[in-house]
VMD Tcl script that draws the C-alpha trace (Angstrom):
set ca {
  {60.46 66.97 103.64}
  {58.63 68.65 100.76}
  {60.43 68.70 97.42}
  {59.27 71.00 94.62}
  {60.94 70.21 91.30}
  {59.43 73.24 89.57}
  {60.48 72.92 85.91}
  {63.59 70.83 86.50}
  {64.07 67.93 84.09}
  {64.53 64.33 85.20}
  {68.11 64.59 83.98}
  {68.78 67.59 86.23}
  {67.12 65.89 89.20}
  {69.31 62.84 88.76}
  {72.45 64.91 88.24}
  {71.85 66.72 91.54}
  {71.52 63.35 93.26}
  {74.82 62.11 91.83}
  {76.47 65.35 92.94}
  {75.06 64.85 96.44}
  {76.36 61.31 96.55}
  {79.92 62.21 95.59}
  {80.87 64.28 98.68}
  {78.94 61.93 100.98}
  {80.77 58.86 99.69}
  {84.15 60.59 99.74}
  {83.55 61.53 103.36}
  {82.55 58.00 104.29}
  {85.82 56.74 102.81}
  {87.83 59.46 104.58}
  {86.31 58.51 107.93}
  {87.43 54.92 107.41}
  {90.91 56.08 106.39}
  {91.02 58.35 109.42}
  {90.38 55.41 111.74}
  {93.11 53.51 109.91}
  {95.56 56.36 110.51}
  {95.90 57.08 106.79}
  {94.34 60.57 107.06}
  {95.47 62.94 109.79}
  {92.42 65.17 110.25}
  {88.95 65.58 108.84}
  {86.25 68.25 108.96}
  {82.99 66.57 108.14}
  {80.13 68.14 106.24}
  {77.86 65.10 106.48}
  {74.32 66.39 106.81}
  {75.07 69.71 105.10}
  {75.85 68.61 101.53}
  {72.69 70.02 99.97}
  {73.84 73.60 100.57}
  {77.22 73.25 98.85}
  {75.89 71.15 96.00}
  {72.74 73.20 95.43}
  {74.50 76.56 95.37}
  {77.44 75.48 93.24}
  {75.29 73.83 90.62}
  {72.98 76.84 90.38}
  {75.90 79.15 89.61}
  {77.95 79.37 86.44}
  {81.36 77.70 86.38}
  {83.07 81.10 86.08}
  {81.29 82.59 89.10}
  {83.43 82.72 92.21}
  {82.57 80.71 95.31}
  {84.30 81.17 98.66}
  {83.62 78.04 100.72}
  {84.45 76.92 104.24}
  {86.26 73.81 105.45}
  {83.27 71.46 105.33}
  {81.99 72.40 101.87}
  {83.41 69.47 99.94}
  {80.37 69.60 97.65}
  {81.57 72.92 96.23}
  {84.84 71.37 95.08}
  {83.35 68.16 93.70}
  {80.55 70.06 91.95}
  {83.17 72.11 90.13}
  {84.55 68.77 88.84}
  {88.01 69.14 90.32}
  {89.88 65.87 89.66}
  {89.53 63.90 92.88}
  {93.17 62.92 93.06}
  {94.13 66.59 93.25}
  {91.82 67.05 96.23}
  {93.14 63.90 97.86}
  {96.72 65.02 97.25}
  {95.91 68.38 98.80}
  {94.61 66.71 101.96}
  {97.60 64.38 102.08}
  {100.17 67.13 101.55}
  {101.35 65.83 98.20}
  {103.03 67.95 95.53}
  {100.14 67.79 93.07}
  {97.78 69.35 95.58}
  {96.94 73.03 95.42}
  {99.34 74.34 98.07}
  {102.55 72.32 97.58}
  {102.12 70.92 101.07}
  {102.01 74.37 102.67}
  {98.45 74.23 103.92}
  {95.94 71.53 104.63}
  {92.30 70.71 104.07}
  {90.37 73.35 102.11}
  {92.70 76.24 102.93}
  {93.43 76.92 99.29}
  {92.05 78.62 96.23}
  {92.13 77.83 92.55}
  {91.56 80.30 89.75}
  {91.12 77.35 87.39}
  {87.88 76.43 89.16}
  {86.93 79.91 90.48}
  {87.08 78.78 94.10}
  {88.73 80.92 96.78}
  {89.44 78.90 99.89}
  {89.18 80.08 103.44}
  {91.66 81.15 106.06}
  {91.08 80.01 109.62}
  {90.16 83.51 110.76}
  {86.90 83.00 108.81}
  {85.60 86.55 108.60}
  {87.98 88.09 106.03}
  {86.74 85.86 103.23}
  {83.45 87.77 103.24}
  {85.35 90.97 102.54}
  {87.23 89.17 99.76}
  {83.85 88.27 98.25}
  {82.97 91.97 98.30}
  {86.09 92.77 96.28}
  {85.43 90.00 93.75}
  {81.84 91.21 93.38}
  {83.00 94.82 93.01}
  {85.28 93.74 90.17}
  {82.33 91.98 88.51}
  {80.23 95.10 88.91}
  {82.96 97.26 87.37}
  {83.19 94.78 84.49}
  {79.38 94.88 84.14}
  {79.39 91.13 83.49}
  {76.29 90.25 85.54}
  {78.15 87.66 87.59}
  {77.29 86.65 91.17}
  {79.69 85.78 94.00}
  {78.76 83.33 96.77}
  {80.59 83.29 100.09}
  {80.03 80.76 102.89}
  {80.25 81.22 106.62}
  {78.93 79.51 109.72}
  {76.64 80.82 112.42}
  {79.61 81.27 114.76}
  {81.50 83.59 112.41}
  {78.51 85.92 112.19}
  {79.70 87.26 115.54}
  {82.96 88.45 113.98}
  {83.43 92.10 113.10}
  {84.47 91.16 109.56}
  {80.99 89.70 108.97}
  {79.31 92.99 109.80}
  {81.88 95.07 107.94}
  {81.52 92.97 104.79}
  {77.72 93.07 104.84}
  {77.78 96.81 105.36}
  {80.14 97.42 102.43}
  {78.14 95.13 100.16}
  {74.92 96.93 101.05}
  {76.37 100.42 100.61}
  {77.94 99.51 97.26}
  {75.08 97.29 96.00}
  {77.41 94.38 95.37}
  {76.02 91.14 93.87}
  {77.05 88.85 96.74}
  {75.19 85.88 98.19}
  {76.18 85.73 101.87}
  {75.59 82.09 102.81}
  {75.21 81.25 106.50}
  {75.22 77.53 107.25}
  {73.45 77.53 110.59}
  {74.13 74.07 111.94}
  {73.41 74.94 115.54}
  {76.92 74.91 116.95}
  {80.14 76.92 116.59}
  {82.37 73.96 117.39}
  {80.67 73.12 120.73}
  {79.08 76.50 121.51}
  {75.33 76.43 120.83}
  {73.59 79.23 119.00}
  {71.96 80.61 122.16}
  {75.47 81.50 123.31}
  {76.36 83.02 119.94}
  {73.52 85.47 119.28}
  {70.17 86.64 120.60}
  {68.15 87.33 117.45}
  {65.62 84.65 116.55}
  {67.08 84.06 113.09}
  {70.41 85.09 111.65}
  {68.59 86.23 108.53}
  {67.17 89.02 110.70}
  {70.62 90.61 110.73}
  {70.06 91.64 107.13}
  {67.48 94.16 108.29}
  {70.16 96.27 109.93}
  {71.94 96.65 106.60}
  {68.86 97.26 104.50}
  {69.56 93.92 102.90}
  {67.24 91.33 101.44}
  {67.40 88.07 103.37}
  {65.88 84.61 103.24}
  {65.64 81.51 105.43}
  {66.08 78.28 103.48}
  {65.86 74.60 104.40}
  {69.52 73.71 103.98}
  {68.76 69.98 103.81}
  {66.41 70.28 100.83}
  {68.52 70.19 97.68}
  {65.72 71.41 95.43}
  {64.80 74.33 97.67}
  {68.46 75.36 97.76}
  {69.03 74.96 94.03}
  {65.84 76.68 92.91}
  {66.22 79.63 95.28}
  {69.80 80.27 94.21}
  {68.90 79.98 90.53}
  {66.09 82.48 91.07}
  {68.34 84.91 92.94}
  {71.12 84.56 90.38}
  {68.82 85.66 87.59}
  {67.51 88.54 89.68}
  {70.95 89.80 90.75}
  {72.13 89.86 87.13}
  {69.42 92.45 86.44}
  {69.50 94.20 89.82}
  {72.92 93.85 91.53}
  {72.58 93.73 95.32}
  {73.68 91.62 98.26}
  {71.42 88.95 99.72}
  {71.77 87.30 103.13}
  {70.81 83.63 103.17}
  {70.40 81.58 106.33}
  {70.39 77.85 105.66}
  {68.97 75.80 108.50}
  {70.93 72.58 108.71}
  {72.86 70.35 111.08}
  {76.33 68.91 111.36}
  {76.00 65.21 112.09}
  {79.60 64.79 113.16}
  {82.06 66.80 115.25}
  {83.57 70.14 114.30}
  {86.43 67.88 113.34}
  {86.49 64.19 114.09}
  {88.68 64.44 117.17}
  {86.20 66.74 118.94}
  {83.25 64.33 118.68}
  {79.60 65.24 119.37}
  {79.13 64.43 123.07}
  {77.93 67.98 123.69}
  {74.92 67.42 121.39}
  {71.74 65.96 122.99}
  {70.92 62.57 121.47}
  {67.34 63.56 120.71}
  {68.66 66.41 118.56}
  {70.90 64.02 116.67}
  {67.97 61.68 116.12}
  {65.72 64.51 114.93}
  {68.20 65.74 112.32}
  {69.10 62.23 111.20}
  {65.52 62.02 109.90}
  {66.22 65.11 107.78}
  {69.29 63.68 106.06}
  {69.62 65.52 102.70}
  {70.83 62.49 100.77}
  {68.43 59.76 101.94}
  {65.37 62.02 101.79}
  {66.16 63.18 98.27}
  {66.77 59.58 97.22}
  {63.35 58.60 98.56}
  {61.74 61.49 96.68}
  {63.41 60.52 93.38}
  {62.24 56.92 93.78}
  {58.69 58.10 94.49}
  {58.59 60.25 91.33}
  {60.07 57.50 89.19}
  {63.41 59.19 88.45}
  {65.47 56.70 90.46}
  {65.27 53.01 91.25}
  {67.15 50.95 93.81}
  {68.99 49.23 90.95}
  {70.06 52.56 89.41}
  {71.01 53.87 92.83}
  {73.28 50.89 93.40}
  {74.80 51.36 89.96}
  {75.48 55.06 90.58}
  {77.12 54.32 93.91}
  {79.27 51.62 92.34}
  {80.51 54.00 89.64}
  {81.27 56.72 92.20}
  {83.06 54.27 94.49}
  {85.26 53.11 91.64}
  {86.11 56.70 90.76}
  {86.97 57.52 94.38}
  {89.13 54.40 94.75}
  {90.88 55.06 91.44}
  {91.82 58.60 92.39}
  {92.83 57.62 95.92}
  {95.21 55.11 94.37}
  {96.71 57.87 92.20}
  {97.37 59.95 95.30}
  {98.83 57.00 97.19}
  {101.18 56.29 94.30}
  {102.47 59.84 94.36}
  {105.81 60.09 96.17}
  {106.02 61.76 99.55}
  {106.79 65.43 99.50}
  {110.44 66.41 99.36}
  {111.38 69.86 100.60}
  {113.00 72.20 98.08}
  {114.59 75.18 99.84}
  {114.93 77.29 96.69}
  {111.29 76.78 95.71}
  {110.10 77.37 99.26}
  {111.82 80.73 99.61}
  {111.05 81.86 96.07}
  {107.32 81.25 96.36}
  {106.84 83.73 99.22}
  {106.50 86.55 96.67}
  {105.12 86.47 93.18}
  {108.05 86.91 90.79}
  {108.15 90.46 89.48}
  {110.44 91.81 86.79}
  {111.02 95.46 87.65}
  {109.62 97.69 84.90}
  {112.19 100.47 84.64}
  {110.79 103.75 83.38}
  {113.39 106.52 83.30}
  {112.60 110.05 84.46}
  {112.44 112.96 82.03}
  {114.58 116.06 82.26}
  {111.54 118.29 82.74}
  {111.08 118.78 86.47}
  {108.96 120.74 88.92}
  {109.81 121.75 92.47}
  {107.17 120.01 94.56}
  {106.50 118.63 98.04}
  {106.26 115.01 99.16}
  {102.48 115.26 99.19}
  {102.45 116.54 95.60}
  {104.77 113.75 94.48}
  {102.48 111.11 95.96}
  {99.43 112.69 94.36}
  {101.24 112.86 91.01}
  {102.16 109.18 91.24}
  {98.59 108.18 92.02}
  {97.18 110.28 89.21}
  {99.64 109.03 86.60}
  {99.22 105.43 87.80}
  {95.43 105.73 87.52}
  {95.94 106.91 83.93}
  {98.39 104.11 83.22}
  {96.39 101.28 84.83}
  {92.72 101.36 83.88}
  {92.10 98.49 86.30}
  {93.40 100.44 89.33}
  {90.93 101.27 92.10}
  {91.66 103.51 95.12}
  {89.65 103.01 98.31}
  {89.67 104.80 101.64}
  {87.79 106.99 104.06}
  {86.88 110.42 102.66}
  {89.15 110.05 99.62}
  {86.53 110.87 96.97}
  {85.01 114.37 96.79}
  {86.76 115.44 100.00}
  {90.13 114.38 98.62}
  {91.29 112.49 101.69}
  {92.36 113.72 105.10}
  {95.52 115.20 103.54}
  {93.93 116.16 100.18}
  {96.16 113.79 98.24}
  {93.31 112.55 96.02}
  {91.66 115.93 95.59}
  {90.18 116.21 92.10}
  {90.47 112.47 91.42}
  {86.72 111.87 91.34}
  {86.28 114.44 88.59}
  {88.97 112.76 86.49}
  {88.44 109.07 87.24}
  {84.91 108.77 88.64}
  {83.51 107.36 91.86}
  {83.67 103.78 90.61}
  {87.49 103.91 90.79}
  {87.90 106.44 93.61}
  {85.75 104.99 96.35}
  {84.82 106.34 99.74}
  {84.61 103.45 102.18}
  {82.71 103.00 105.43}
  {84.92 102.99 108.51}
  {85.85 99.32 108.35}
  {89.52 98.84 107.59}
  {89.51 95.06 107.84}
  {86.84 94.44 105.22}
  {88.30 97.12 102.95}
  {91.71 95.40 102.94}
  {89.98 92.07 102.26}
  {87.95 93.67 99.47}
  {91.17 94.99 97.95}
  {92.40 91.41 97.86}
  {89.17 90.35 96.18}
  {89.70 93.00 93.52}
  {93.18 91.62 92.91}
  {91.86 88.07 92.60}
  {89.36 89.22 89.98}
  {91.77 91.13 87.78}
  {92.16 94.57 89.35}
  {94.85 96.50 91.18}
  {93.89 98.09 94.49}
  {95.19 100.87 96.69}
  {93.85 101.26 100.23}
  {94.51 104.52 102.04}
  {94.65 104.20 105.80}
  {93.57 107.62 107.02}
  {96.37 107.25 109.56}
  {98.85 104.40 109.78}
  {97.71 103.84 113.37}
  {94.32 102.70 112.09}
  {95.86 99.78 110.24}
  {95.54 97.79 113.45}
  {91.85 97.42 112.57}
  {92.90 95.81 109.29}
  {95.93 93.95 110.62}
  {94.53 90.44 110.29}
  {93.85 90.42 106.53}
  {97.21 92.09 105.84}
  {99.40 89.63 107.75}
  {97.27 86.49 107.41}
  {95.72 86.94 103.97}
  {97.70 89.30 101.74}
  {101.10 88.23 103.06}
  {100.48 84.48 102.83}
  {98.34 84.16 99.72}
  {101.01 83.65 97.07}
  {102.95 81.30 99.32}
  {99.85 79.26 100.14}
  {98.35 78.77 96.69}
  {100.24 80.85 94.16}
  {97.80 83.75 93.85}
  {99.08 87.32 93.82}
  {97.78 90.00 96.18}
  {98.12 93.11 94.04}
  {97.41 95.59 96.84}
  {99.14 98.74 98.08}
  {98.27 100.00 101.55}
  {99.16 103.67 101.97}
  {100.21 104.56 105.52}
  {100.31 108.24 106.61}
  {102.51 107.96 109.66}
  {104.94 109.56 112.06}
  {105.31 112.12 114.81}
  {106.30 115.74 115.05}
  {102.80 117.09 114.49}
  {101.51 116.80 118.07}
  {98.80 114.35 117.02}
  {99.12 112.08 120.06}
  {99.13 108.32 120.62}
  {96.45 107.39 118.07}
  {97.67 109.40 115.06}
  {101.46 109.49 115.24}
  {102.86 105.97 115.24}
  {105.49 104.83 112.79}
  {104.66 101.14 112.87}
  {106.70 99.68 110.03}
  {108.11 96.97 112.32}
  {104.67 95.35 112.50}
  {105.14 94.42 108.86}
  {108.86 94.14 108.13}
  {108.93 90.87 110.07}
  {106.04 89.38 108.10}
  {107.22 87.31 105.10}
  {105.21 88.08 101.98}
  {104.91 91.83 102.51}
  {107.04 94.56 100.97}
  {107.61 97.73 102.98}
  {108.51 101.11 101.45}
  {109.35 104.27 103.40}
  {110.61 107.26 101.32}
  {112.08 110.48 102.69}
  {112.09 112.74 99.61}
  {109.56 113.73 96.92}
  {111.61 112.14 94.10}
  {111.69 108.78 95.85}
  {108.09 109.07 97.00}
  {106.82 109.28 93.43}
  {109.09 106.70 91.83}
  {108.71 104.14 94.61}
  {104.94 104.47 94.74}
  {104.77 103.88 90.99}
  {106.80 100.71 91.48}
  {104.64 99.63 94.42}
  {101.54 99.91 92.24}
  {103.18 97.93 89.43}
  {104.41 95.18 91.76}
  {101.83 92.36 92.05}
  {102.81 91.72 95.68}
  {101.29 93.46 98.73}
  {103.15 96.66 99.61}
  {102.93 98.74 102.80}
  {103.80 102.26 101.66}
  {104.68 104.61 104.52}
  {104.23 108.37 104.09}
  {105.57 110.56 106.89}
  {103.01 113.26 107.64}
  {105.57 115.81 108.83}
  {107.37 115.53 105.49}
  {104.20 115.98 103.41}
  {104.43 119.77 103.14}
  {107.88 120.55 104.56}
  {110.25 118.89 102.08}
  {110.62 120.17 98.50}
  {112.63 118.72 95.65}
  {112.89 118.91 91.87}
  {110.83 115.96 90.64}
  {110.38 114.80 87.03}
  {106.95 115.66 85.68}
  {106.63 112.40 83.80}
  {105.97 108.89 85.07}
  {109.06 107.01 86.26}
  {109.94 104.11 88.55}
  {112.59 103.32 91.16}
  {113.56 99.72 92.00}
  {112.87 98.24 95.41}
  {115.78 97.01 97.50}
  {118.15 99.77 96.41}
  {119.13 102.30 99.08}
  {120.07 105.89 98.29}
  {123.50 107.33 99.12}
  {122.77 110.84 100.41}
  {126.34 111.69 101.48}
  {129.69 109.95 101.30}
  {132.44 109.98 103.92}
  {134.91 107.80 105.74}
  {134.23 108.45 109.44}
  {131.00 106.60 110.01}
  {128.04 104.93 108.29}
  {124.69 106.48 109.21}
  {121.59 104.52 108.25}
  {118.06 105.88 108.44}
  {114.77 106.28 106.56}
  {111.74 108.56 106.55}
  {111.97 111.67 108.73}
  {115.10 110.26 110.35}
  {117.07 111.01 107.18}
  {116.31 114.71 107.57}
  {117.25 114.61 111.25}
  {120.57 113.11 110.22}
  {121.17 115.83 107.64}
  {120.28 118.55 110.17}
  {122.75 117.06 112.64}
  {125.54 116.91 110.06}
  {124.86 120.50 108.99}
  {125.72 121.54 112.56}
  {128.74 119.23 112.76}
  {130.42 119.87 109.43}
  {133.65 118.18 110.48}
  {131.94 114.76 110.44}
  {132.48 112.92 107.16}
  {129.79 110.29 106.96}
  {128.22 107.83 104.58}
  {124.52 108.63 104.87}
  {122.29 105.83 103.62}
  {118.58 106.37 103.10}
  {117.15 102.85 103.01}
  {113.98 103.85 101.09}
  {112.72 100.26 101.15}
  {112.80 98.18 104.32}
  {111.62 94.96 102.72}
  {113.48 94.14 100.53}
  {116.51 95.59 102.32}
  {119.65 96.72 100.51}
  {122.18 94.84 102.63}
  {124.81 95.06 99.90}
  {125.03 98.85 100.23}
  {124.96 98.66 104.03}
  {127.74 96.09 104.28}
  {129.97 97.84 101.74}
  {129.72 101.12 103.62}
  {130.33 99.59 107.04}
  {133.39 97.73 105.76}
  {134.72 101.09 104.52}
  {133.99 103.27 107.58}
  {134.21 100.62 110.35}
  {131.58 102.40 112.43}
  {127.82 102.43 112.12}
  {124.85 104.11 113.73}
  {121.22 103.44 112.83}
  {118.44 105.95 113.45}
  {114.76 105.03 113.43}
  {111.73 106.98 114.61}
  {110.01 103.91 116.00}
  {110.66 102.76 119.56}
  {113.91 100.88 119.72}
  {113.07 97.39 120.96}
  {111.93 95.10 118.14}
  {112.45 97.74 115.47}
  {114.17 97.25 112.13}
  {117.38 98.86 113.44}
  {117.79 95.80 115.66}
  {117.78 93.49 112.66}
  {120.13 95.71 110.67}
  {122.49 95.85 113.64}
  {122.42 92.06 113.97}
  {123.11 91.62 110.25}
  {126.10 93.96 110.46}
  {127.43 92.10 113.50}
  {127.10 88.80 111.63}
  {128.49 89.93 108.28}
  {130.93 92.74 109.11}
  {132.18 91.98 112.63}
  {135.87 91.88 111.74}
  {135.62 95.30 110.09}
  {134.06 97.09 113.07}
  {136.03 99.46 115.27}
  {133.08 100.01 117.62}
  {129.77 98.36 118.49}
  {126.89 99.28 116.19}
  {124.72 101.96 117.79}
  {120.93 102.13 117.51}
  {118.90 105.24 118.24}
  {115.12 105.28 118.47}
  {112.21 106.83 120.31}
  {111.49 106.28 123.98}
  {109.93 103.00 125.06}
  {106.51 104.58 125.54}
  {103.49 105.46 123.44}
  {103.98 108.71 121.56}
  {102.59 111.68 123.56}
  {100.67 114.80 122.50}
  {102.21 117.87 124.17}
  {105.14 119.26 122.17}
  {107.67 119.12 125.00}
  {106.78 115.48 125.67}
  {106.82 114.61 121.98}
  {110.22 116.29 121.51}
  {111.52 114.27 124.44}
  {110.03 111.09 122.95}
  {111.48 111.47 119.46}
  {115.17 110.57 118.99}
  {116.37 113.59 116.99}
  {118.24 115.28 119.87}
  {119.58 112.02 121.30}
  {120.92 111.04 117.89}
  {123.53 113.83 117.89}
  {124.80 112.79 121.32}
  {125.01 109.11 120.33}
  {126.75 109.95 117.05}
  {129.43 112.06 118.76}
  {130.04 109.37 121.37}
  {130.41 106.71 118.69}
  {132.99 108.80 116.83}
  {135.05 109.07 120.03}
  {135.01 105.30 120.63}
}
mol new
graphics top color blue
foreach p $ca { graphics top sphere $p radius 0.5 }
foreach p [lrange $ca 0 end-1] q [lrange $ca 1 end] { graphics top cylinder $p $q radius 0.2 }
display resetview
């Protein structure tokens, strides 16, 4: 192995060696503890330490790194107290996730490390968002994100590289090519000769680096860091290396030919670098023994601290209250000056006034810039706010959602417009597994609003007409908003943007241009979790949201003898159960109308809650009305048959006769 020290001092050479030793010696201790049954699981990075250590030490402490689950050298090189790492692995309270996640599935703003989720790919999109924030700040900072050769087959990998290339983001995409994705060899993962070749398809600079040579890693990253500060751009880096142990210890390495193990054992990054340092007179066997003794004592000391920490005790209040970041509603009252506008105008007004109010707010989506979006909601925004903050995106919903999360991590607010709510399925993973879980897992907000143009009635067919709120109302950590009127649309969207938690904001397309209302011209907010009483009566409680509210009002206008409480939920998560229960206890009958198909929809949960909390007050079973159990069709006659508007009147009249 050829080492080139360039202009590195003896002190730096020795420091890199000590930083290589630390993760290696921690791992060796963990493997012993694993055999003793004192550690439950371990993902080994033995043989790959030079990559983590070299990259981390070449970057500034305030530059973000997004590692994988065998990059212990990233964490130790950022000088995280070892007992906190040990407590994290052991599920102790002083770890980084309060026992809610294991291993390296955590982040820490204190050390500018954003840990992985098991789906691997989304973290590359998160790196894009962090790098975009750095670019907007013009601070010259670089972001490094790790992945393995197996994850380069994921769509998120390609989406993230494409976004980074199109936006010239200063991201180092680090591929640790260790030959196997768990047990699947590289020849079953991809057909290109080198993974670095994939950079060509994105017009991206790429390099192949000896991942076992600490000096080659360190010097190349230091060189690129200086270059990217002057010329921001993404760089794809393929590090050739090898994993000397199993994907995790239980899986073993029987699938690896012994001759391959022997070949890579000769390339061990620690022993080879030690030999080099001895040859150049920087290290002696005596000093090496002394360094190892000091490190061993530090490891043992911190392991003892973790062992002395009491076992985790569950706290129900803390557990439930950490799902969302606490948010004190910022009440801004409406002015008396109003204008008669449509839902679409109210949404546009909210976005414009929020962009003026929050200088750190960025809107992203397909065709939202000069074109103004598919529904022209952001028309004129580029002229007022610029293309840095109103960003057209490639067609890659998953990476865009992940990038929005990266913006949030690095101090920005983000809005993502799904061109149609149906398309959110392409970004489903980062919403439900990243945004929704992030605060619960390690206390970091996900300050992201996903706008969802949805709903039927426009003959747009199965791919452009779904109202899919139920995909998200059952996911803890998300808030779901679904207004029916212009006044609510503006006030609730303002609140959604202020709220540091992830919000799915549903906008019914049929209501965009058909519903008018007097709406305050100024900026104002409406609290989440507070339903709107549209009508009051004693015969029956009618609960709905979105277009369903207008179907209810149309039905009542034809049946004027019905005196009903009409509740527009407005927000589905949080849900205003107080208003629902009070009304049902008064009227003793309830019917719930939703546009979504019935089975598994939110009306089922509301019905169950009423049965549980108001059973003794009911004079009839709760009725639910929804669309047919089929995909939504295109032809008007089929769509009319699918939607529940006509069936609602029949069900309502039958309930009143019960």
